[in-house]
The first five atom37 places (N, CA, C, CB, O) and aatype in JSON, in Angstrom:
{
  "aatype": [12, 16, 13, 10, 0, 19, 0, 0, 10, 10, 18, 19, 0, 10, 19, 10, 0, 10, 19, 19, 16, 7, 1, 1, 7, 3, 0, 11, 0, 10, 0, 1, 13, 19, 14, 3, 4, 0, 19, 10, 13, 1, 1, 10, 12, 0, 3, 14, 7, 19, 15, 1, 14, 1, 11, 0, 19, 10, 19, 10, 10, 19, 7, 18, 10, 0, 9, 14, 13, 3, 10, 19, 14, 3, 13, 9, 14, 19, 0, 7, 5, 10, 3, 3, 0, 19, 10, 19, 0, 10, 19, 10, 1, 15, 19, 10, 1, 3, 0, 7, 14, 3, 10, 9, 1, 1, 8, 17, 14, 7, 14, 14, 6, 15, 10, 7, 0, 12, 10, 1, 10, 0, 7, 0, 16, 0, 15],
  "atom_mask": [
    [1, 1, 1, 1, 1],
    [1, 1, 1, 1, 1],
    [1, 1, 1, 1, 1],
    [1, 1, 1, 1, 1],
    [1, 1, 1, 1, 1],
    [1, 1, 1, 1, 1],
    [1, 1, 1, 1, 1],
    [1, 1, 1, 1, 1],
    [1, 1, 1, 1, 1],
    [1, 1, 1, 1, 1],
    [1, 1, 1, 1, 1],
    [1, 1, 1, 1, 1],
    [1, 1, 1, 1, 1],
    [1, 1, 1, 1, 1],
    [1, 1, 1, 1, 1],
    [1, 1, 1, 1, 1],
    [1, 1, 1, 1, 1],
    [1, 1, 1, 1, 1],
    [1, 1, 1, 1, 1],
    [1, 1, 1, 1, 1],
    [1, 1, 1, 1, 1],
    [1, 1, 1, 0, 1],
    [1, 1, 1, 1, 1],
    [1, 1, 1, 1, 1],
    [1, 1, 1, 0, 1],
    [1, 1, 1, 1, 1],
    [1, 1, 1, 1, 1],
    [1, 1, 1, 1, 1],
    [1, 1, 1, 1, 1],
    [1, 1, 1, 1, 1],
    [1, 1, 1, 1, 1],
    [1, 1, 1, 1, 1],
    [1, 1, 1, 1, 1],
    [1, 1, 1, 1, 1],
    [1, 1, 1, 1, 1],
    [1, 1, 1, 1, 1],
    [1, 1, 1, 1, 1],
    [1, 1, 1, 1, 1],
    [1, 1, 1, 1, 1],
    [1, 1, 1, 1, 1],
    [1, 1, 1, 1, 1],
    [1, 1, 1, 1, 1],
    [1, 1, 1, 1, 1],
    [1, 1, 1, 1, 1],
    [1, 1, 1, 1, 1],
    [1, 1, 1, 1, 1],
    [1, 1, 1, 1, 1],
    [1, 1, 1, 1, 1],
    [1, 1, 1, 0, 1],
    [1, 1, 1, 1, 1],
    [1, 1, 1, 1, 1],
    [1, 1, 1, 1, 1],
    [1, 1, 1, 1, 1],
    [1, 1, 1, 1, 1],
    [1, 1, 1, 1, 1],
    [1, 1, 1, 1, 1],
    [1, 1, 1, 1, 1],
    [1, 1, 1, 1, 1],
    [1, 1, 1, 1, 1],
    [1, 1, 1, 1, 1],
    [1, 1, 1, 1, 1],
    [1, 1, 1, 1, 1],
    [1, 1, 1, 0, 1],
    [1, 1, 1, 1, 1],
    [1, 1, 1, 1, 1],
    [1, 1, 1, 1, 1],
    [1, 1, 1, 1, 1],
    [1, 1, 1, 1, 1],
    [1, 1, 1, 1, 1],
    [1, 1, 1, 1, 1],
    [1, 1, 1, 1, 1],
    [1, 1, 1, 1, 1],
    [1, 1, 1, 1, 1],
    [1, 1, 1, 1, 1],
    [1, 1, 1, 1, 1],
    [1, 1, 1, 1, 1],
    [1, 1, 1, 1, 1],
    [1, 1, 1, 1, 1],
    [1, 1, 1, 1, 1],
    [1, 1, 1, 0, 1],
    [1, 1, 1, 1, 1],
    [1, 1, 1, 1, 1],
    [1, 1, 1, 1, 1],
    [1, 1, 1, 1, 1],
    [1, 1, 1, 1, 1],
    [1, 1, 1, 1, 1],
    [1, 1, 1, 1, 1],
    [1, 1, 1, 1, 1],
    [1, 1, 1, 1, 1],
    [1, 1, 1, 1, 1],
    [1, 1, 1, 1, 1],
    [1, 1, 1, 1, 1],
    [1, 1, 1, 1, 1],
    [1, 1, 1, 1, 1],
    [1, 1, 1, 1, 1],
    [1, 1, 1, 1, 1],
    [1, 1, 1, 1, 1],
    [1, 1, 1, 1, 1],
    [1, 1, 1, 1, 1],
    [1, 1, 1, 0, 1],
    [1, 1, 1, 1, 1],
    [1, 1, 1, 1, 1],
    [1, 1, 1, 1, 1],
    [1, 1, 1, 1, 1],
    [1, 1, 1, 1, 1],
    [1, 1, 1, 1, 1],
    [1, 1, 1, 1, 1],
    [1, 1, 1, 1, 1],
    [1, 1, 1, 1, 1],
    [1, 1, 1, 0, 1],
    [1, 1, 1, 1, 1],
    [1, 1, 1, 1, 1],
    [1, 1, 1, 1, 1],
    [1, 1, 1, 1, 1],
    [1, 1, 1, 1, 1],
    [1, 1, 1, 0, 1],
    [1, 1, 1, 1, 1],
    [1, 1, 1, 1, 1],
    [1, 1, 1, 1, 1],
    [1, 1, 1, 1, 1],
    [1, 1, 1, 1, 1],
    [1, 1, 1, 1, 1],
    [1, 1, 1, 0, 1],
    [1, 1, 1, 1, 1],
    [1, 1, 1, 1, 1],
    [1, 1, 1, 1, 1],
    [1, 1, 1, 1, 1]
  ],
  "atom_positions": [
    [[21.59, 20.53, 9.91], [20.55, 20.19, 8.94], [19.21, 20.05, 9.67], [20.9, 18.88, 8.16], [19.17, 19.61, 10.82]],
    [[18.22, 20.38, 9.05], [16.85, 20.28, 9.64], [16.38, 18.8, 9.46], [15.81, 21.32, 8.92], [16.91, 18.03, 8.65]],
    [[15.4, 18.49, 10.24], [14.84, 17.19, 10.31], [14.47, 16.74, 8.87], [13.61, 17.19, 11.25], [14.89, 15.69, 8.39]],
    [[13.67, 17.62, 8.21], [13.12, 17.27, 6.91], [14.28, 17.0, 5.89], [12.18, 18.42, 6.39], [14.14, 16.12, 5.04]],
    [[15.36, 17.71, 5.97], [16.51, 17.45, 5.1], [17.14, 16.14, 5.37], [17.53, 18.5, 5.23], [17.54, 15.44, 4.44]],
    [[17.24, 15.79, 6.6], [17.85, 14.45, 7.02], [16.94, 13.34, 6.52], [18.04, 14.34, 8.63], [17.37, 12.38, 5.89]],
    [[15.6, 13.53, 6.84], [14.65, 12.48, 6.37], [14.71, 12.3, 4.83], [13.19, 12.86, 6.8], [14.74, 11.18, 4.31]],
    [[14.71, 13.45, 4.14], [14.77, 13.37, 2.72], [15.99, 12.65, 2.21], [14.72, 14.71, 2.16], [15.89, 11.82, 1.3]],
    [[17.17, 12.95, 2.79], [18.37, 12.31, 2.4], [18.37, 10.77, 2.68], [19.5, 12.98, 3.1], [18.86, 10.0, 1.85]],
    [[17.84, 10.33, 3.83], [17.7, 8.92, 4.09], [16.75, 8.23, 3.12], [17.24, 8.72, 5.49], [16.98, 7.1, 2.71]],
    [[15.69, 8.91, 2.77], [14.7, 8.39, 1.84], [15.36, 8.23, 0.47], [13.46, 9.33, 1.77], [15.15, 7.2, -0.17]],
    [[16.16, 9.22, -0.02], [16.81, 9.14, -1.3], [17.89, 8.05, -1.23], [17.42, 10.52, -1.68], [18.07, 7.33, -2.21]],
    [[18.61, 7.9, -0.1], [19.57, 6.9, 0.04], [19.03, 5.45, -0.12], [20.19, 7.08, 1.34], [19.65, 4.58, -0.74]],
    [[17.89, 5.27, 0.46], [17.25, 3.98, 0.42], [16.81, 3.7, -1.02], [16.05, 3.93, 1.4], [17.04, 2.6, -1.53]],
    [[16.2, 4.64, -1.66], [15.79, 4.47, -3.09], [16.99, 4.12, -3.89], [15.12, 5.75, -3.67], [16.95, 3.13, -4.61]],
    [[18.05, 4.86, -3.81], [19.33, 4.54, -4.58], [19.91, 3.26, -4.24], [20.39, 5.57, -4.34], [20.42, 2.6, -5.15]],
    [[19.88, 2.79, -3.03], [20.32, 1.48, -2.56], [19.51, 0.41, -3.36], [20.1, 1.34, -0.97], [20.09, -0.56, -3.84]],
    [[18.26, 0.6, -3.49], [17.44, -0.35, -4.24], [17.8, -0.4, -5.68], [16.0, -0.03, -4.09], [17.84, -1.46, -6.3]],
    [[18.06, 0.82, -6.27], [18.43, 0.91, -7.7], [19.78, 0.16, -7.93], [18.56, 2.44, -8.16], [19.92, -0.63, -8.86]],
    [[20.74, 0.45, -7.05], [22.03, -0.12, -7.22], [22.05, -1.65, -7.04], [22.96, 0.53, -6.26], [22.87, -2.34, -7.64]],
    [[21.14, -2.16, -6.2], [21.03, -3.61, -6.05], [20.19, -4.34, -7.06], [20.51, -3.92, -4.75], [19.92, -5.53, -6.95]],
    [[19.77, -3.56, -8.07], [19.0, -4.03, -9.19], [17.48, -4.25, -8.93], [0.0, 0.0, 0.0], [16.82, -5.01, -9.63]],
    [[16.96, -3.59, -7.92], [15.59, -3.67, -7.6], [14.85, -2.4, -8.02], [15.42, -3.93, -6.15], [14.23, -1.75, -7.18]],
    [[14.92, -2.05, -9.29], [14.36, -0.86, -9.87], [12.84, -0.67, -9.64], [14.65, -0.88, -11.32], [12.35, 0.44, -9.42]],
    [[12.13, -1.79, -9.7], [10.66, -1.73, -9.54], [10.39, -1.38, -8.06], [0.0, 0.0, 0.0], [9.54, -0.54, -7.78]],
    [[11.07, -1.98, -7.16], [10.9, -1.65, -5.72], [11.36, -0.2, -5.47], [11.73, -2.66, -4.8], [10.72, 0.53, -4.71]],
    [[12.42, 0.21, -6.07], [12.85, 1.65, -5.88], [11.8, 2.63, -6.33], [14.15, 1.93, -6.67], [11.49, 3.61, -5.64]],
    [[11.21, 2.34, -7.57], [10.2, 3.27, -8.04], [8.96, 3.25, -7.06], [9.77, 2.89, -9.53], [8.45, 4.31, -6.7]],
    [[8.53, 2.12, -6.67], [7.42, 2.1, -5.77], [7.7, 2.79, -4.47], [7.0, 0.73, -5.52], [6.84, 3.49, -3.93]],
    [[8.9, 2.61, -3.95], [9.22, 3.27, -2.67], [9.36, 4.83, -2.9], [10.57, 2.65, -2.06], [8.96, 5.63, -2.05]],
    [[9.91, 5.2, -4.02], [10.1, 6.66, -4.24], [8.71, 7.36, -4.38], [10.98, 6.92, -5.56], [8.56, 8.53, -4.05]],
    [[7.74, 6.61, -4.85], [6.36, 7.18, -5.02], [5.53, 7.0, -3.86], [5.67, 6.59, -6.15], [4.47, 7.63, -3.83]],
    [[5.87, 6.15, -2.8], [5.0, 5.82, -1.77], [4.61, 6.96, -0.89], [5.57, 4.79, -1.0], [3.42, 7.08, -0.6]],
    [[5.5, 7.83, -0.43], [5.17, 8.98, 0.4], [4.36, 9.98, -0.4], [6.44, 9.65, 0.94], [3.35, 10.45, 0.12]],
    [[4.73, 10.33, -1.66], [3.84, 11.25, -2.37], [2.43, 10.64, -2.6], [4.49, 11.63, -3.73], [1.42, 11.34, -2.53]],
    [[2.41, 9.35, -2.88], [1.07, 8.66, -3.01], [0.25, 8.74, -1.82], [1.22, 7.25, -3.33], [-0.96, 8.94, -1.93]],
    [[0.87, 8.57, -0.59], [0.18, 8.7, 0.68], [-0.4, 10.14, 0.82], [1.15, 8.37, 1.85], [-1.53, 10.34, 1.27]],
    [[0.42, 11.09, 0.42], [-0.07, 12.49, 0.54], [-1.31, 12.71, -0.38], [1.09, 13.51, 0.16], [-2.27, 13.36, 0.02]],
    [[-1.27, 12.18, -1.57], [-2.42, 12.29, -2.52], [-3.58, 11.54, -1.89], [-2.07, 11.68, -3.97], [-4.7, 12.05, -1.92]],
    [[-3.37, 10.34, -1.33], [-4.46, 9.64, -0.79], [-5.1, 10.32, 0.38], [-4.04, 8.34, -0.42], [-6.33, 10.28, 0.47]],
    [[-4.37, 10.94, 1.29], [-4.89, 11.7, 2.37], [-5.72, 12.88, 1.94], [-3.79, 12.16, 3.2], [-6.79, 13.15, 2.49]],
    [[-5.2, 13.62, 0.89], [-5.9, 14.76, 0.29], [-7.18, 14.29, -0.24], [-5.09, 15.43, -0.82], [-8.2, 14.92, 0.03]],
    [[-7.21, 13.2, -0.99], [-8.45, 12.73, -1.65], [-9.46, 12.28, -0.62], [-8.15, 11.59, -2.64], [-10.65, 12.51, -0.81]],
    [[-9.01, 11.58, 0.53], [-9.86, 11.13, 1.52], [-10.48, 12.29, 2.16], [-9.18, 10.29, 2.47], [-11.67, 12.19, 2.48]],
    [[-9.83, 13.39, 2.39], [-10.29, 14.63, 3.12], [-11.36, 15.28, 2.22], [-9.05, 15.67, 3.42], [-12.27, 15.93, 2.72]],
    [[-11.23, 15.09, 0.87], [-12.21, 15.76, 0.03], [-13.39, 14.84, -0.33], [-11.56, 16.26, -1.22], [-14.32, 15.33, -0.96]],
    [[-13.41, 13.57, 0.02], [-14.4, 12.6, -0.35], [-15.59, 12.82, 0.64], [-13.81, 11.1, -0.31], [-15.42, 12.8, 1.86]],
    [[-16.82, 13.03, 0.04], [-18.02, 13.1, 0.9], [-18.43, 11.82, 1.64], [-19.15, 13.51, 0.07], [-19.23, 11.85, 2.58]],
    [[-17.83, 10.65, 1.17], [-18.13, 9.43, 1.91], [-17.36, 9.18, 3.18], [0.0, 0.0, 0.0], [-17.56, 8.18, 3.87]],
    [[-16.43, 10.13, 3.47], [-15.67, 10.12, 4.7], [-16.36, 11.01, 5.7], [-14.23, 10.56, 4.48], [-16.65, 12.16, 5.4]],
    [[-16.63, 10.51, 6.85], [-17.36, 11.32, 7.87], [-16.49, 12.48, 8.33], [-17.78, 10.44, 9.11], [-15.27, 12.43, 8.21]],
    [[-17.14, 13.53, 8.86], [-16.37, 14.64, 9.4], [-15.47, 14.28, 10.5], [-17.25, 15.68, 9.86], [-14.35, 14.8, 10.5]],
    [[-15.82, 13.41, 11.51], [-14.9, 13.11, 12.47], [-13.64, 12.39, 11.88], [-15.55, 12.31, 13.51], [-12.53, 12.63, 12.33]],
    [[-13.82, 11.54, 10.9], [-12.66, 10.91, 10.21], [-11.79, 11.89, 9.53], [-13.12, 9.92, 9.21], [-10.56, 11.83, 9.61]],
    [[-12.44, 12.79, 8.86], [-11.68, 13.93, 8.12], [-10.84, 14.78, 9.17], [-12.77, 14.94, 7.33], [-9.71, 15.18, 8.89]],
    [[-11.43, 15.01, 10.34], [-10.78, 15.73, 11.36], [-9.48, 14.99, 11.82], [-11.75, 15.93, 12.52], [-8.41, 15.57, 11.98]],
    [[-9.69, 13.7, 11.99], [-8.58, 12.73, 12.37], [-7.44, 12.8, 11.29], [-9.15, 11.2, 12.48], [-6.26, 12.88, 11.63]],
    [[-7.83, 12.77, 9.99], [-6.85, 12.86, 8.9], [-6.15, 14.15, 8.93], [-7.5, 12.68, 7.55], [-4.94, 14.16, 8.74]],
    [[-6.82, 15.3, 9.16], [-6.23, 16.63, 9.35], [-5.2, 16.65, 10.39], [-7.25, 17.61, 9.69], [-4.09, 17.15, 10.18]],
    [[-5.57, 16.06, 11.61], [-4.68, 16.05, 12.67], [-3.44, 15.17, 12.44], [-5.39, 15.63, 13.84], [-2.33, 15.51, 12.86]],
    [[-3.65, 14.06, 11.76], [-2.5, 13.19, 11.36], [-1.58, 13.96, 10.49], [-2.96, 11.91, 10.61], [-0.39, 14.02, 10.78]],
    [[-2.07, 14.57, 9.42], [-1.25, 15.31, 8.52], [-0.45, 16.43, 9.31], [-2.16, 15.93, 7.38], [0.74, 16.66, 9.08]],
    [[-1.12, 17.05, 10.18], [-0.43, 18.1, 10.98], [0.61, 17.51, 11.81], [0.0, 0.0, 0.0], [1.69, 18.1, 11.93]],
    [[0.36, 16.29, 12.46], [1.36, 15.66, 13.35], [2.6, 15.29, 12.46], [0.74, 14.34, 14.11], [3.75, 15.5, 12.84]],
    [[2.31, 14.75, 11.31], [3.39, 14.26, 10.4], [4.28, 15.5, 9.88], [2.72, 13.47, 9.13], [5.47, 15.37, 9.58]],
    [[3.62, 16.59, 9.82], [4.31, 17.8, 9.28], [5.21, 18.47, 10.36], [3.24, 18.83, 8.74], [6.22, 19.08, 10.03]],
    [[4.83, 18.37, 11.62], [5.64, 19.04, 12.7], [6.97, 18.46, 12.84], [4.95, 18.96, 14.04], [7.15, 17.26, 12.62]],
    [[7.94, 19.25, 13.21], [9.31, 18.72, 13.26], [9.66, 17.93, 14.54], [10.28, 19.85, 13.11], [10.8, 17.48, 14.69]],
    [[8.72, 17.77, 15.45], [9.03, 16.94, 16.6], [7.84, 15.9, 16.73], [9.2, 17.85, 17.95], [6.71, 16.14, 16.31]],
    [[8.2, 14.75, 17.32], [7.27, 13.65, 17.41], [7.29, 13.15, 18.88], [7.64, 12.49, 16.37], [8.04, 13.64, 19.72]],
    [[6.42, 12.15, 19.11], [6.36, 11.46, 20.42], [7.74, 10.75, 20.64], [5.12, 10.39, 20.47], [8.31, 10.79, 21.73]],
    [[8.23, 10.1, 19.57], [9.53, 9.52, 19.54], [10.34, 10.26, 18.41], [9.42, 7.95, 19.29], [9.95, 10.25, 17.25]],
    [[11.43, 10.87, 18.79], [12.18, 11.64, 17.76], [12.62, 10.72, 16.57], [13.45, 12.33, 18.41], [13.0, 9.57, 16.74]],
    [[12.53, 11.31, 15.42], [12.8, 10.62, 14.19], [14.29, 10.24, 14.01], [12.36, 11.47, 13.05], [14.63, 9.35, 13.23]],
    [[15.19, 10.95, 14.77], [16.62, 10.51, 14.64], [16.98, 9.26, 15.36], [17.52, 11.58, 15.13], [18.09, 8.75, 15.23]],
    [[16.01, 8.73, 16.16], [16.21, 7.41, 16.79], [15.92, 6.33, 15.69], [15.23, 7.22, 18.09], [14.81, 6.26, 15.17]],
    [[16.91, 5.53, 15.37], [16.63, 4.58, 14.34], [15.5, 3.62, 14.56], [17.79, 3.84, 14.1], [15.37, 3.1, 15.67]],
    [[14.73, 3.38, 13.64], [13.53, 2.46, 13.49], [12.45, 3.05, 14.44], [13.9, 0.86, 13.89], [11.38, 3.39, 13.93]],
    [[12.64, 3.2, 15.74], [11.56, 3.67, 16.62], [11.1, 5.07, 16.29], [12.0, 3.62, 18.05], [9.94, 5.4, 16.55]],
    [[11.93, 5.88, 15.74], [11.59, 7.22, 15.46], [10.56, 7.28, 14.21], [0.0, 0.0, 0.0], [9.7, 8.15, 14.16]],
    [[10.7, 6.37, 13.28], [9.73, 6.3, 12.2], [8.52, 5.39, 12.53], [10.42, 5.81, 10.93], [7.47, 5.51, 11.91]],
    [[8.67, 4.48, 13.5], [7.64, 3.59, 13.88], [6.46, 4.28, 14.47], [8.15, 2.62, 14.82], [5.33, 3.84, 14.23]],
    [[6.63, 5.32, 15.22], [5.43, 6.01, 15.82], [4.63, 6.63, 14.69], [5.84, 7.15, 16.89], [3.4, 6.63, 14.74]],
    [[5.31, 7.17, 13.63], [4.59, 7.75, 12.49], [3.81, 6.66, 11.79], [5.56, 8.45, 11.5], [2.63, 6.85, 11.51]],
    [[4.42, 5.55, 11.5], [3.8, 4.39, 10.74], [2.6, 3.87, 11.58], [4.89, 3.18, 10.47], [1.54, 3.55, 11.03]],
    [[2.78, 3.78, 12.92], [1.67, 3.24, 13.75], [0.51, 4.25, 13.65], [2.12, 3.01, 15.29], [-0.63, 3.82, 13.48]],
    [[0.74, 5.55, 13.75], [-0.39, 6.53, 13.69], [-1.05, 6.48, 12.33], [0.1, 7.99, 13.98], [-2.28, 6.52, 12.27]],
    [[-0.32, 6.38, 11.25], [-0.9, 6.3, 9.89], [-1.8, 5.03, 9.85], [0.26, 6.25, 8.73], [-2.94, 5.09, 9.4]],
    [[-1.28, 3.91, 10.31], [-2.08, 2.64, 10.25], [-3.42, 2.75, 11.11], [-1.18, 1.41, 10.8], [-4.47, 2.25, 10.7]],
    [[-3.33, 3.4, 12.23], [-4.5, 3.56, 13.15], [-5.53, 4.45, 12.52], [-4.08, 4.15, 14.53], [-6.73, 4.22, 12.69]],
    [[-5.1, 5.52, 11.78], [-6.02, 6.41, 11.16], [-6.61, 5.74, 10.0], [-5.37, 7.69, 10.77], [-7.82, 5.79, 9.8]],
    [[-5.78, 5.1, 9.2], [-6.39, 4.45, 7.99], [-7.42, 3.27, 8.41], [-5.19, 3.85, 7.05], [-8.45, 3.06, 7.78]],
    [[-7.03, 2.52, 9.54], [-8.03, 1.59, 10.03], [-9.32, 2.21, 10.42], [-7.5, 0.86, 11.17], [-10.4, 1.65, 10.2]],
    [[-9.22, 3.36, 11.01], [-10.47, 4.14, 11.45], [-11.25, 4.45, 10.16], [-10.09, 5.57, 12.25], [-12.45, 4.15, 10.1]],
    [[-10.64, 5.01, 9.17], [-11.27, 5.39, 7.92], [-11.89, 4.13, 7.25], [-10.21, 6.08, 6.96], [-13.01, 4.18, 6.74]],
    [[-11.14, 3.0, 7.27], [-11.67, 1.76, 6.71], [-12.87, 1.29, 7.39], [-10.68, 0.7, 6.75], [-13.79, 0.83, 6.72]],
    [[-12.97, 1.37, 8.68], [-14.07, 0.89, 9.47], [-15.32, 1.83, 9.1], [-13.7, 0.93, 11.09], [-16.46, 1.36, 9.02]],
    [[-15.05, 3.1, 8.89], [-16.05, 4.03, 8.6], [-16.63, 3.9, 7.17], [-15.5, 5.36, 8.81], [-17.84, 3.97, 6.97]],
    [[-15.77, 3.73, 6.23], [-16.2, 3.81, 4.81], [-15.9, 2.54, 4.05], [-15.51, 4.97, 4.11], [-16.53, 2.31, 3.01]],
    [[-14.97, 1.7, 4.49], [-14.66, 0.46, 3.74], [-13.38, 0.55, 2.9], [0.0, 0.0, 0.0], [-12.94, 1.64, 2.54]],
    [[-12.79, -0.58, 2.61], [-11.54, -0.6, 1.93], [-11.63, -0.19, 0.38], [-10.96, -2.0, 2.08], [-10.63, 0.18, -0.23]],
    [[-12.83, -0.27, -0.18], [-13.04, 0.23, -1.57], [-12.67, 1.7, -1.63], [-14.54, 0.03, -2.05], [-12.08, 2.15, -2.62]],
    [[-12.98, 2.45, -0.62], [-12.61, 3.88, -0.62], [-11.13, 4.06, -0.81], [-13.04, 4.55, 0.69], [-10.74, 4.9, -1.62]],
    [[-10.3, 3.33, -0.14], [-8.87, 3.52, -0.36], [-8.45, 3.03, -1.68], [-8.08, 2.84, 0.69], [-7.58, 3.62, -2.33]],
    [[-9.09, 1.87, -2.13], [-8.72, 1.39, -3.47], [-9.05, 2.48, -4.54], [-9.49, 0.04, -3.8], [-8.28, 2.72, -5.47]],
    [[-10.2, 3.1, -4.36], [-10.67, 4.15, -5.39], [-9.72, 5.28, -5.43], [-12.09, 4.72, -5.06], [-9.5, 5.85, -6.51]],
    [[-9.12, 5.67, -4.29], [-8.41, 6.9, -4.22], [-6.86, 6.71, -4.19], [-8.88, 7.66, -3.01], [-6.12, 7.7, -4.17]],
    [[-6.39, 5.47, -4.18], [-4.92, 5.21, -4.18], [-4.38, 5.53, -5.51], [-4.57, 3.76, -3.81], [-4.79, 4.91, -6.49]],
    [[-3.44, 6.49, -5.61], [-2.84, 6.9, -6.95], [-1.68, 5.98, -7.4], [-2.31, 8.36, -6.86], [-1.32, 6.02, -8.58]],
    [[-1.14, 5.23, -6.58], [0.04, 4.45, -6.86], [-0.08, 3.11, -7.51], [0.0, 0.0, 0.0], [-1.17, 2.75, -7.95]],
    [[0.94, 2.36, -7.59], [0.84, 0.95, -8.23], [0.19, 0.02, -7.38], [2.19, 0.36, -8.58], [0.12, 0.24, -6.17]],
    [[-0.34, -1.1, -7.95], [-1.07, -2.05, -7.14], [-0.29, -2.69, -6.0], [-1.57, -3.11, -8.0], [-0.84, -3.03, -4.96]],
    [[1.02, -2.84, -6.22], [1.84, -3.43, -5.07], [1.85, -2.46, -3.83], [3.38, -3.72, -5.54], [1.73, -2.92, -2.7]],
    [[1.98, -1.18, -4.04], [1.84, -0.29, -2.99], [0.47, -0.18, -2.33], [2.23, 0.95, -3.44], [0.35, 0.06, -1.13]],
    [[-0.56, -0.36, -3.17], [-1.94, -0.42, -2.65], [-2.08, -1.6, -1.7], [-2.97, -0.54, -3.82], [-2.69, -1.52, -0.64]],
    [[-1.48, -2.71, -2.13], [-1.54, -3.92, -1.25], [-0.85, -3.65, 0.08], [0.0, 0.0, 0.0], [-1.38, -4.02, 1.14]],
    [[0.32, -3.01, 0.05], [0.98, -2.64, 1.31], [0.16, -1.7, 2.15], [2.3, -2.02, 1.04], [0.08, -1.87, 3.36]],
    [[-0.46, -0.71, 1.53], [-1.29, 0.24, 2.19], [-2.47, -0.45, 2.82], [-1.74, 1.3, 1.22], [-2.75, -0.19, 3.99]],
    [[-3.18, -1.32, 2.12], [-4.32, -2.04, 2.71], [-3.93, -2.87, 3.89], [-4.96, -2.92, 1.7], [-4.6, -2.87, 4.92]],
    [[-2.82, -3.61, 3.72], [-2.27, -4.48, 4.9], [-2.0, -3.6, 6.05], [-0.91, -5.27, 4.52], [-2.34, -3.93, 7.19]],
    [[-1.39, -2.45, 5.78], [-1.09, -1.47, 6.94], [-2.35, -1.05, 7.68], [-0.35, -0.17, 6.41], [-2.42, -0.89, 8.89]],
    [[-3.41, -0.86, 6.75], [-4.72, -0.42, 7.36], [-5.53, -1.5, 7.89], [-5.55, 0.29, 6.39], [-6.57, -1.23, 8.49]],
    [[-5.11, -2.82, 7.71], [-5.9, -3.87, 8.35], [-6.83, -4.51, 7.42], [0.0, 0.0, 0.0], [-7.7, -5.25, 7.89]],
    [[-6.74, -4.3, 6.12], [-7.65, -4.9, 5.21], [-6.82, -5.9, 4.32], [-8.4, -3.8, 4.36], [-5.59, -5.92, 4.33]],
    [[-7.57, -6.68, 3.57], [-6.93, -7.64, 2.7], [-6.66, -6.91, 1.34], [-7.85, -8.95, 2.52], [-7.41, -6.01, 0.97]],
    [[-5.61, -7.29, 0.65], [-5.21, -6.59, -0.47], [-5.92, -6.98, -1.74], [-3.83, -6.75, -0.62], [-5.73, -6.35, -2.78]],
    [[-6.77, -8.04, -1.68], [-7.47, -8.52, -2.86], [-8.53, -7.54, -3.34], [-8.11, -9.85, -2.58], [-9.21, -7.8, -4.34]]
  ]
}
């Protein structure tokens, strides 16, 4: 199996586990989180309020996340996904410093709970 197939299966298994345990709202938010992040990154790259250097960093991040190998391989539990999450947080912090948290609020396509998690990940307050 390819890495993407394994990652997709794990993602689906986690969402299903939340549904089975009666946490349908959390399952829906988690199921949409990764697609919502992809939409957020696309919108940030198209926004004229984001500087060119920050857009370049976003493009590099998306490229890094898309390649099948990482600094820490994803098949290593927790640590494999942690390097990706740390890079996403650092890039979002960089964009926040440049343009402010309202930019992420304006472009976030998902539910408010996920927005709060995204802002905390980026180092801003969720309010």
